[in-house]
C-alpha positions in Angstrom: -43.4 4.8 -33.0 -41.0 3.9 -30.6 -37.3 5.2 -29.8 -36.4 3.1 -27.4 -33.4 0.7 -28.3 -34.2 -3.2 -28.7 -31.0 -3.8 -26.8 -32.0 -2.0 -23.7 -32.3 -3.8 -20.1 -35.4 -4.2 -18.1 -36.4 -0.6 -16.7 -35.6 -2.0 -12.9 -31.8 -2.6 -14.1 -31.6 0.4 -15.8 -32.3 2.1 -12.9 -30.0 -0.2 -10.7 -27.3 1.2 -13.5 -27.5 4.6 -13.0 -28.3 4.3 -9.3 -25.3 2.8 -8.4 -23.6 5.1 -10.8 -25.1 7.7 -8.3 -24.3 6.8 -5.1 -20.4 6.0 -5.9 -18.4 7.5 -3.5 -14.5 7.8 -3.2 -14.2 6.4 0.6 -12.3 7.1 3.4 -13.8 5.8 6.5 -13.8 2.0 6.7 -14.3 -1.0 8.7 -11.8 -3.3 9.7 -13.8 -6.5 8.9 -12.3 -8.9 6.1 -13.7 -8.9 2.3 -14.6 -12.4 1.4 -12.4 -13.6 -1.1 -14.8 -15.0 -3.3 -16.3 -11.4 -3.8 -12.7 -9.6 -4.0 -12.4 -11.7 -6.9 -15.6 -11.0 -8.4 -14.7 -7.3 -7.8 -11.5 -7.7 -9.9 -12.6 -9.5 -12.6 -15.4 -6.2 -12.9 -11.9 -4.6 -13.0 -10.8 -6.7 -15.7 -13.2 -6.4 -18.0 -12.6 -2.6 -18.2 -12.3 -1.4 -21.7 -8.8 -0.5 -22.9 -7.3 1.0 -25.6 -5.7 -1.3 -28.1 -6.8 -4.1 -25.9 -3.8 -3.8 -24.1 -5.2 -4.3 -20.6 -2.4 -2.6 -19.0 -3.6 -2.8 -15.5 -1.5 -4.6 -12.8 -3.3 -5.2 -9.1 -0.8 -6.1 -6.3 -2.8 -7.5 -2.8 -0.7 -5.7 0.1 -1.0 -8.7 2.7 1.7 -7.6 4.9 1.1 -5.0 7.5 4.4 -3.6 7.7 4.2 -2.9 4.1 0.7 -1.3 4.6 2.5 0.5 7.0 4.9 1.8 4.9 2.5 2.9 2.3 0.8 4.8 4.6 3.5 6.2 5.9 4.6 7.7 2.1 0.5 8.8 1.6 1.1 11.1 5.0 4.5 12.5 3.4 2.5 13.5 0.6 -0.3 14.8 2.4 1.6 17.0 4.5 3.8 18.1 1.6 0.8 18.9 -0.7 -1.2 20.9 2.4 2.0 22.9 2.0 1.4 23.3 -1.3 -2.0 24.5 -0.8 -0.7 27.7 0.8 -4.3 29.4 2.2 -6.0 26.5 2.3 -3.5 24.2 4.1 -5.2 24.0 7.5 -8.4 23.5 5.6 -7.0 20.4 3.9 -5.0 18.8 6.6 -8.4 18.4 8.7 -9.7 16.4 5.6 -9.3 12.7 6.1 -8.1 11.5 3.1 -7.5 7.5 3.0 -8.5 4.9 5.1 -5.1 2.6 4.6 -4.6 1.7 7.9 -8.3 0.8 8.4 -9.5 -1.2 5.4 -10.0 -4.9 5.1 -8.3 -4.8 2.0 -5.4 -2.9 0.6 -4.3 -3.1 -3.4 -2.3 -1.0 -5.2 -2.7 -0.9 -9.4 -0.4 -0.1 -11.2 0.6 0.6 -15.1 2.5 -2.6 -16.4 5.7 -2.4 -17.6 7.1 -2.6 -21.6 3.7 -0.1 -22.6 6.2 1.3 -25.0 5.4 -1.5 -27.6 1.4 -1.2 -27.8 1.1 1.5 -30.6 -2.6 0.5 -31.1 -4.3 4.2 -29.9 -1.5 5.3 -28.5 0.9 6.6 -31.3 -0.1 10.0 -30.8 -2.2 9.5 -27.2 0.4 7.4 -25.2 -1.3 8.5 -21.7 -4.8 6.1 -23.2 -2.7 3.5 -20.8 -3.6 5.6 -17.6 -7.2 6.3 -19.7 -7.5 2.3 -19.6 -6.4 1.7 -16.3 -8.8 4.3 -15.1 -11.5 2.4 -16.7 -11.0 -0.6 -15.1 -10.9 1.1 -11.7 -14.3 2.8 -12.0 -15.8 -0.9 -13.1 -14.2 -2.4 -10.2 -15.7 1.0 -8.0 -18.9 0.6 -9.5 -19.2 -3.2 -8.9 -18.3 -2.6 -5.4 -20.9 -0.1 -4.1 -23.2 -2.6 -6.1 -22.0 -5.3 -3.7 -22.1 -2.8 -0.6 -18.8 -2.0 -0.1 -16.5 1.0 -0.2 -13.5 2.1 -2.2 -11.2 5.0 -1.8 -8.7 5.5 -4.8 -5.5 7.5 -3.1 -3.1 9.3 -5.1 -1.1 10.9 -2.6 2.0 9.3 -2.7 5.2 9.4 -4.5 5.5 6.8 -7.4 9.2 6.9 -7.8 9.2 5.8 -3.7 6.4 3.3 -3.8 7.2 1.4 -6.9 10.9 -0.3 -4.9 9.1 -1.0 -2.1 6.7 -3.5 -4.6 9.8 -4.3 -6.6 8.3 -3.4 -10.0 10.0 -3.6 -12.6 11.5 -0.6 -14.7 9.0 0.9 -16.9 6.1 -0.3 -14.6 4.1 3.0 -12.6 2.1 2.6 -9.6 -1.6 4.6 -10.0 -3.2 4.2 -6.9 -3.5 3.1 -3.7 -6.7 1.0 -3.2 -8.9 1.2 0.0 -11.5 -1.4 -0.3 -14.2 -2.8 2.6 -16.6 -2.5 4.9 -17.8 0.7 5.6 -20.0 2.1 8.7 -22.4 3.9 5.7 -21.9 6.1 2.4 -21.5 9.5 2.3 -24.6 10.9 1.4 -22.7 13.4 -1.1 -18.9 13.3 -2.2 -16.8 13.6 1.2 -15.2 16.9 -0.4 -18.6 18.3 -1.8 -19.9 17.4 1.6 -17.2 19.1 3.3 -17.5 22.1 1.3 -14.2 22.0 -0.3 -15.4 22.3 -3.7 -18.8 22.3 -5.2 -20.2 20.0 -8.2 -20.3 22.2 -11.1 -23.2 22.3 -13.4 -23.0 19.9 -16.4 -24.2 22.4 -18.7 -21.0 24.8 -17.9 -19.2 21.7 -19.3 -21.1 20.9 -22.8 -20.2 23.1 -25.4 -21.3 22.6 -29.1 -18.8 22.4 -32.5 -15.9 24.3 -30.4 -14.9 25.7 -27.3 -16.6 28.9 -26.3 -14.5 32.4 -26.2 -13.5 33.3 -23.0 -15.8 35.0 -20.9 -19.4 34.1 -23.0 -22.4 33.2 -21.9 -23.4 29.6 -22.0 -26.5 30.5 -21.9 
């Protein structure tokens, strides 16, 4: 008896889904080539089809067209990069050698923000208000996967102070910037996630992260 679902896609389409998941990368190296408007529209539509708790659709996207504003955003990120390096103490020099963004090089720069007046949305958020951020993250993952399938790179930059970025974008009270998105053509995709490639951290073993029935006692073997 077949255990395959009658709703399953053809195998080559299933393979494509797993391939794009496996080859998605947080990109930091970009070419300055422009992104075609129709392609940018498709990627934003992919994000907008993301799942959202209570169907609140909390994502808002600001396309950065001004070169001066792009430079201001880069300066905020550089300020936080230095502060992060200092907070890392013994790994400060190692961190400063990493390339953490492509703001000045990428073809498109966007800021993803959470909308204002989110407190009005209670469905699914009464005890977990952070589900607005989870919903936005799902939208960005959609966009990331679609970009990789289209041959474009995308990088999620979180090294900034939201309170400093919000007024630059004239965000209303209650809205919050979450991600600076570098998007565009790339010279090549990394073979592995860049931080793994640069030996900043290894990929953890999945079997160490999956539990049954309860969180294991500290020090207990997962074997």
